LOKEMAR-472690 format. One record per residue (C-alpha): residue number from 1; x, y, z; residue in three letters. Coordinates in steps of 0.25 Angstrom, whole numbers, plus 2048, in hexadecimal, padded with zeros to 3 digits. Layout:
# residues N
+------+-----+-----+-----+------+
: resi :  c1 :  c2 :  c3 : resn :
+------+-----+-----+-----+------+
:  NUM :   X :   Y :   Z :  ALA :
...
+------+-----+-----+-----+------+
//
This chain:
# residues 107
+------+-----+-----+-----+------+
: resi :  c1 :  c2 :  c3 : resn :
+------+-----+-----+-----+------+
:    1 : 800 : 800 : 800 :  UNK :
:    2 : 80B : 809 : 802 :  UNK :
:    3 : 812 : 807 : 7F5 :  UNK :
:    4 : 804 : 80B : 7EE :  UNK :
:    5 : 804 : 818 : 7F7 :  UNK :
:    6 : 813 : 81B : 7F4 :  UNK :
:    7 : 810 : 819 : 7E5 :  UNK :
:    8 : 805 : 823 : 7E6 :  UNK :
:    9 : 80C : 82D : 7EC :  UNK :
:   10 : 818 : 82C : 7E3 :  UNK :
:   11 : 80E : 82C : 7D6 :  UNK :
:   12 : 809 : 838 : 7DD :  UNK :
:   13 : 816 : 83F : 7DF :  UNK :
:   14 : 81A : 83C : 7D0 :  UNK :
:   15 : 80E : 842 : 7CB :  UNK :
:   16 : 80F : 84E : 7D3 :  UNK :
:   17 : 81E : 84F : 7CF :  UNK :
:   18 : 81E : 84B : 7C1 :  UNK :
:   19 : 810 : 84A : 7BD :  UNK :
:   20 : 810 : 857 : 7B4 :  UNK :
:   21 : 81B : 852 : 7AC :  UNK :
:   22 : 816 : 843 : 7AB :  UNK :
:   23 : 809 : 848 : 7A5 :  UNK :
:   24 : 80F : 850 : 79C :  UNK :
:   25 : 81A : 845 : 797 :  UNK :
:   26 : 80E : 83B : 796 :  UNK :
:   27 : 806 : 843 : 78E :  UNK :
:   28 : 812 : 847 : 784 :  UNK :
:   29 : 815 : 839 : 782 :  UNK :
:   30 : 807 : 834 : 780 :  UNK :
:   31 : 804 : 83F : 776 :  UNK :
:   32 : 811 : 83A : 770 :  UNK :
:   33 : 80C : 82B : 771 :  UNK :
:   34 : 800 : 82E : 76B :  UNK :
:   35 : 804 : 834 : 75F :  UNK :
:   36 : 80F : 82B : 75C :  UNK :
:   37 : 804 : 820 : 75D :  UNK :
:   38 : 7FA : 829 : 753 :  UNK :
:   39 : 806 : 82A : 74B :  UNK :
:   40 : 808 : 81A : 74A :  UNK :
:   41 : 7F9 : 817 : 748 :  UNK :
:   42 : 7F8 : 820 : 73C :  UNK :
:   43 : 804 : 818 : 736 :  UNK :
:   44 : 7FC : 80B : 739 :  UNK :
:   45 : 7F0 : 812 : 734 :  UNK :
:   46 : 7F8 : 816 : 726 :  UNK :
:   47 : 7FF : 808 : 725 :  UNK :
:   48 : 7F3 : 801 : 727 :  UNK :
:   49 : 7EB : 809 : 71C :  UNK :
:   50 : 7F6 : 807 : 711 :  UNK :
:   51 : 7F8 : 7F8 : 714 :  UNK :
:   52 : 7E9 : 7F7 : 713 :  UNK :
:   53 : 7E8 : 7FF : 707 :  UNK :
:   54 : 7F3 : 7F6 : 701 :  UNK :
:   55 : 7EB : 7EA : 705 :  UNK :
:   56 : 7DE : 7F0 : 6FD :  UNK :
:   57 : 7E7 : 7F2 : 6F1 :  UNK :
:   58 : 7ED : 7E4 : 6F1 :  UNK :
:   59 : 7E0 : 7DE : 6F4 :  UNK :
:   60 : 7D9 : 7E6 : 6E7 :  UNK :
:   61 : 7E4 : 7E1 : 6DE :  UNK :
:   62 : 7E3 : 7D2 : 6E2 :  UNK :
:   63 : 7D3 : 7D4 : 6E1 :  UNK :
:   64 : 7D5 : 7DB : 6D5 :  UNK :
:   65 : 7DD : 7D0 : 6CD :  UNK :
:   66 : 7D4 : 7C6 : 6D3 :  UNK :
:   67 : 7C9 : 7CC : 6CC :  UNK :
:   68 : 7D0 : 7CD : 6BF :  UNK :
:   69 : 7D4 : 7BE : 6C0 :  UNK :
:   70 : 7C5 : 7BA : 6C4 :  UNK :
:   71 : 7C0 : 7C2 : 6B7 :  UNK :
:   72 : 7CA : 7BD : 6AE :  UNK :
:   73 : 7C6 : 7AE : 6B3 :  UNK :
:   74 : 7B8 : 7B3 : 6B2 :  UNK :
:   75 : 7BA : 7B6 : 6A4 :  UNK :
:   76 : 7C2 : 7AB : 6A0 :  UNK :
:   77 : 7B7 : 7A1 : 6A7 :  UNK :
:   78 : 7AD : 7AA : 69F :  UNK :
:   79 : 7B2 : 7AA : 692 :  UNK :
:   80 : 7B4 : 799 : 694 :  UNK :
:   81 : 7A7 : 798 : 698 :  UNK :
:   82 : 7A1 : 79F : 68B :  UNK :
:   83 : 7AA : 797 : 683 :  UNK :
:   84 : 7A5 : 78B : 688 :  UNK :
:   85 : 796 : 78F : 688 :  UNK :
:   86 : 798 : 793 : 678 :  UNK :
:   87 : 79E : 786 : 675 :  UNK :
:   88 : 793 : 780 : 67D :  UNK :
:   89 : 789 : 789 : 675 :  UNK :
:   90 : 78F : 784 : 668 :  UNK :
:   91 : 78D : 774 : 66C :  UNK :
:   92 : 77F : 777 : 670 :  UNK :
:   93 : 77D : 77D : 665 :  UNK :
:   94 : 783 : 774 : 65B :  UNK :
:   95 : 77C : 768 : 662 :  UNK :
:   96 : 76D : 76F : 662 :  UNK :
:   97 : 771 : 771 : 653 :  UNK :
:   98 : 775 : 762 : 651 :  UNK :
:   99 : 768 : 75E : 659 :  UNK :
:  100 : 75F : 767 : 64F :  UNK :
:  101 : 765 : 762 : 643 :  UNK :
:  102 : 764 : 754 : 647 :  UNK :
:  103 : 755 : 756 : 64B :  UNK :
:  104 : 751 : 75F : 63E :  UNK :
:  105 : 74C : 758 : 634 :  UNK :
:  106 : 753 : 757 : 628 :  UNK :
:  107 : 74C : 75A : 61B :  UNK :
+------+-----+-----+-----+------+
//
């Protein structure tokens, strides 16, 4: 208990003698620390923004490439399907003409 009372009295004495100087020092240093922290946060924000912009650009480029490949593949598939349908149309037409010729009476 005696230690608590002595500590309390010593703290009071220190504050009475050097309190103004301690408050001034802590306010000055706190202001400097806050300013430095704000500057560092700005640097982090700038770097994060740059990184996200680069990532967005890369993703857009990749999506454009993928889109181009997909369109190219779809065009080739469309051409192949069109060719297959044209050949099928010719075969069906030929088969129908042959059927007509077979059932048409010959004069």
